[in-house]
C-alpha positions as CSV (number, residue, x, y, z in Angstrom):
1,M,6.1,24.4,2.5
2,K,3.5,21.6,2.8
3,K,1.9,20.2,-0.3
4,K,-1.9,20.7,-0.6
5,R,-3.9,17.5,-0.2
6,T,-5.5,17.5,-3.6
7,R,-6.9,14.7,-5.7
8,K,-3.8,14.9,-7.9
9,N,-1.5,14.4,-4.9
10,L,-3.7,11.6,-3.7
11,D,-3.5,9.9,-7.1
12,G,0.3,10.3,-6.9
13,R,0.4,8.6,-3.5
14,I,-1.6,5.7,-4.8
15,K,0.7,5.3,-7.8
16,Q,3.7,5.4,-5.5
17,I,2.2,2.6,-3.4
18,M,1.5,0.5,-6.4
19,G,5.1,1.0,-7.7
20,L,6.5,0.1,-4.3
21,A,4.3,-3.1,-4.2
22,L,5.7,-4.0,-7.7
23,R,9.3,-3.5,-6.4
24,V,8.7,-5.6,-3.3
25,N,7.2,-8.4,-5.4
26,R,10.1,-8.3,-7.8
27,E,13.0,-7.7,-5.5
28,T,12.1,-9.7,-2.4
29,K,10.5,-13.0,-1.4
30,H,7.6,-11.1,0.2
31,S,4.2,-10.9,-1.6
32,V,2.2,-7.7,-1.7
33,F,-1.3,-7.4,-3.1
34,V,-2.8,-4.0,-4.0
35,E,-6.4,-3.5,-5.1
36,F,-8.1,-0.2,-6.0
37,S,-11.9,-0.3,-6.2
38,G,-13.0,2.9,-8.0
39,H,-16.7,2.3,-7.5
40,I,-16.2,2.6,-3.7
41,D,-13.0,4.7,-3.8
42,A,-11.0,2.3,-1.6
43,L,-7.5,1.0,-1.7
44,M,-6.7,-2.4,-0.2
45,V,-3.1,-3.4,0.5
46,S,-2.0,-6.7,2.0
47,A,1.4,-8.3,2.5
48,S,2.7,-11.7,3.3
49,V,6.2,-11.7,4.8
50,G,8.4,-14.4,3.1
51,G,5.8,-15.0,0.4
52,Y,2.1,-15.9,-0.1
53,K,0.8,-19.0,1.6
54,S,-2.8,-19.9,0.7
55,E,-3.5,-21.4,4.1
56,E,-2.5,-18.3,6.0
57,Y,-3.8,-14.8,6.5
58,P,-1.6,-11.9,5.3
59,D,0.8,-10.5,7.9
60,Y,-0.2,-7.0,7.1
61,S,-3.6,-5.7,5.7
62,Q,-5.1,-2.3,5.3
63,I,-8.1,-0.8,3.7
64,V,-8.2,3.0,3.1
65,W,-11.5,4.6,2.2
66,L,-10.3,7.5,0.1
67,K,-13.3,9.7,0.2
68,I,-14.5,9.0,3.7
69,E,-11.4,9.0,6.0
70,S,-10.1,12.4,7.2
71,D,-6.6,11.0,7.7
72,V,-6.2,9.5,4.2
73,F,-2.7,10.9,3.6
74,A,-1.4,9.7,7.0
75,R,-2.8,6.2,6.3
76,L,-1.2,6.1,2.9
77,S,2.1,7.3,4.4
78,E,1.9,4.3,6.9
79,I,1.4,1.9,4.0
80,R,4.2,3.4,2.1
81,A,6.5,3.1,5.2
82,K,5.5,-0.6,5.5
83,L,6.3,-1.3,1.9
84,N,9.6,0.5,2.2
85,S,10.5,-1.6,5.2
86,L,9.7,-4.8,3.3
87,L,11.8,-3.6,0.4
88,R,14.8,-3.1,2.8
89,D,14.2,-6.6,4.3
90,K,15.2,-8.7,1.3
91,K,14.7,-12.0,3.1
């Protein structure tokens, strides 16, 4: 049975992404930045493979507009998959 796409489930996905970002930063050399902007209901995630470099753009960057986009859960799943792949790649 599929879970309903409720605000509570959405909040859980966001917390999950933030937790994964914390693990990637602690357990690998990659750098992940997560920013939640409540006033515009947006989640921004970026990642630099091998670590942050001030003179370079991130290797991965996504903005999810939580109230506007119809595929919010799919977009968050993509971000979660990317963070999991970075976690598996301990380089």
